[in-house]
KOLDRENNU-744350 format. One record per residue (C-alpha): x, y, z; residue in one letter. Coordinates in steps of 0.05 Angstrom, whole numbers, plus 5000, padded with zeros to 4 digits. Layout:
! residues N
XYZa
...
This chain:
! residues 417
500149985001m
502550684981a
504951145036a
500351735054p
501252335015a
503452745076d
508452255097t
515452615096p
520352335045s
526852085069v
533452205034t
540051825045l
546852145033l
552051665033r
559551825033a
566151465038p
567151855108w
561952205148v
565152715203v
559752855254p
563853305298v
563153125371g
563352365356s
567651885318r
568351965241a
564151405206i
567251035147r
562550875095d
557151265131g
550451595116a
545552105135l
538152015134a
534952695126v
527552915120s
526453635095g
531054065135e
532653525196r
537552955206i
533552355227l
539451905235a
546751785218l
550851185221g
554650675181p
551350565113w
549649845126a
545250045183e
542050695155i
540250375086s
536849775125l
533150265172k
530650695114f
530150195057p
524950565011q
529151215011s
532451624953t
539851534957v
545052064938h
552451884935h
558352344953s
565352164934t
568152574992g
567352765067i
560652965092i
560953445155l
557254005187p
557354685151g
562755165175l
561555765219i
564956405205n
564856805271c
568557435253h
567657835185i
566758525162h
562858475096l
562359265088e
569859305078l
569558815015s
568659374966v
575259734984f
578859064959g
585458754988s
590759185027s
598359125028s
601058805094p
604259305140p
611659435122e
616959185168l
617759635226g
610959985221s
605159925270t
598059705266m
595860435270c
599860555202d
595359985173w
589160315206i
591361035175r
592260715107s
584960345111l
582461045134l
585261405075q
582760865027k
575560935054r
575461705053m
578661734983a
573761244954a
566961494923e
563160794925f
555760874923s
551260514971e
549160014918d
556859844902e
558359714977i
551859264986y
553258924919e
560358764937t
558458555005a
553258054977e
558257784929c
563257654988f
557557355025a
555956874969k
562656654963e
562956485037q
556656025019l
560055674964v
566355525008s
561655155056g
560155675106v
553055605132v
552556225186a
556956765198l
557457405245l
558558065204d
560258705242t
560359365210g
559560155220n
553560145173s
547159765165m
546959365099l
540159145075p
538458425076a
541758075013f
536957854958k
540957264937g
542756604970e
547556725028v
549256375090p
544956615156e
548057225172i
547957565241y
549158325234s
552158755290l
552159495282f
558959755313e
559660365350l
566060735372l
566861335417g
574161455445p
572662125474t
567262445516a
564262785458q
564562205412a
561061785465t
554962265470e
554162205395i
554661465399a
549861405456l
544661835415q
545861415360t
544560785402l
538461055430a
535461205361d
536860525334l
530660095317n
529559575370a
531258995323d
537859245303i
543858915345c
549659315366s
556559245388t
563159605413g
569259605367h
574859545417a
577259765484p
581760285455y
576660585411s
570660585455t
569760915526s
568260485585p
561160865589r
559560685520l
561759975523l
557459895586q
550860195555r
552059755490i
552859155530k
546559335574q
542659385509r
545258715480t
543158365550v
536058675542s
535958415471q
539357735489k
544057885428s
551257755420i
556858275438f
562958175396s
569158595412l
576158665387h
580658455447v
588158515456e
589658475383e
595558915390n
600059045455p
598959805442d
591559725465e
594159625536s
599060155530r
593460655514l
588460435567l
593660395627f
599460885605q
596561355556g
601661195509a
603360805446g
601460835375c
593860895390f
594961545432k
598661825374e
592961585325f
588061895367l
591762595379e
592362645303e
585262665302r
583463095363n
580662515395a
584862415459f
581262805516d
583462445579g
578661885568t
584761455569f
588561225608p
583860915658l
584761045728e
591660825753k
592060155789g
584959925781k
585859415727y
591158915715h
589858805641s
584858945589v
581058315604v
581058485676d
578259175655y
573258865613l
571058375669q
570658925722k
565959375677i
561258805664g
562658635594i
564457925596l
559057375598d
556256775558a
553757215503r
560257585493t
565557435436i
572857675447c
576157695383v
583357575367h
585757545440c
593357505418v
596257865476n
592857575536i
595957235597s
594856565635n
590956995690k
586757325631d
585056615606i
582556435673q
577857055673f
575256895604l
574156165625a
570356385688e
566356925651s
564056345602k
565356885546c
567156585478h
573956695439i
574456795362c
581356735331l
583257025264c
589756705249p
589756985175g
588757675197s
593957635252n
599057375204r
597357905154f
597858495203l
604158165242g
601158195310v
603257555332g
599256875348k
593756775408a
595656245461p
591455735433l
594355135472e
593555545538a
586255695520l
584854965507l
587954765572q
582455195606q
576954845566n
576155415520i
574955205446l
575855825405p
571555955345a
574856195278l
573556795234g
576457095174t
576157835190d
575658285129s
579258255063i
582658895084a
586858485137s
587257815104n
589657505040t
583257115030e
576657005063l
576956275070n
575255875128m
579355325101w
585255745096h
584255935174e
584355235190m
590655085153a
593755655187l
592255375252i
595054705233r
601355055212e
602155515271d
600354975324y
602754305298p
601253955362d
593754165364i
589753515342a
585853625275a
579253405306e
580254035355t
581354485292i
575154215255v
571454345319a
573655085322m
570755185250a
564154835266t
561554725336i
565655255372a
562855805325g
555655525332a
555955605406r
558756295403a
552856485357l
547956115401g
546555625342l
548954975372e
541754665371k
541854745295t
549354745271y
556054525290g
555153785292t
551453255252l
546452995299e
539152725300e
534453325300g
539453845277k
539854205209s
541053765152s
544754355116n
551153975116c
557054005062i
561053485030a
568453615013v
571053274951e
578653254935d
583252754904e
586952674970k
581052395004i
581351764962s
587851564999t
584751645068a
584950965107e
583551225178s
579851765219e
586152115234k
588352155159e
581452415143v
581852975194l
588853125178d
586753215103i
580853695124l
584954185167v
590454165114s
586954285046l
586955045047d
582855044982k
579054404976p
577554144907g
570054194912k
564954354961i
558154074953v
552554364995r
546553965020f
541754244969r
546454094911e
547153344939m
540153204934i
539153594869a
544553164835a
């Protein structure tokens, strides 16, 4: 007897390897999916018996969860790539160069929007299913197919006057617009606290650049360094910084004491944090996002990933913008982590690009791992290197070393084949 017309159809996705993340990789594995949800996963022999009347689609690669890009600035895409800072220059020199480029450019709103949408589409093609986009302008929703985008309107205010202007802007924002601060060196304590209060009331994410460069702490605690010079050039140094002497031990300590750090906060970069800072971050349950490509591009150093992992902090990954990276490619970020931290297990790196980002964005019930009940929006990575893999370790090592996979096939493309 035929099944009732309203019975959901079941599709099986079979691949040489399925990497669920959070559980062991499955050789000759399969997913049973119905609509947008995973019904079951396991060895092909078991899944095919459990769902015998299903449509089957075969992949020649590795099926895994879609990637999560936890830090990107799409609005900067229109300005194109930049040259890395010259040897001996500072991060402030790079910021000056970027600002000069922005001021000299005469791009229309349509051009900014269209280029941002193009880069967002490229993220989707590369296997990203969700991203956190931060910008100083509010881009309209994209019309084409892109990843799920969570947008934050970024505010700055390093002086009393700039703080008042930013606070008024904040007050005038529509209730459905989520906001965030830029960085401790560019946003006054009062403004950071008010933005955080708003995000708490909205139950939204607060993402902040933290300790990307050692000059940040020099400004906050000594009133010195390149950021002081940068602000003085713009008549934006009015005594807001340095902070009260002896009150804070570090940038992280400062953020903790003014109420910024909690489970909905993402601290981005974290290159110059100490072991004590890491303890504060762990205790606050806030999330960390590393951007190894941007850090290498700007020459600011490497985050203490091993120490973070020792405190049970699994950082997410982000690409940052094309202005501070050679490419916006999460596979490249994973490959850099493998290169910079060769002792970190490949499964940890894959988890950073998937479940860690999902947790940071509050999407862990939908994305990040392949599990029963979660989104079927998975990806398949097809590359000639995969055919030689004989063990789970080899499969994971291949994933984090590809840099540019031969082909990414998204779920919709798999079932349409």
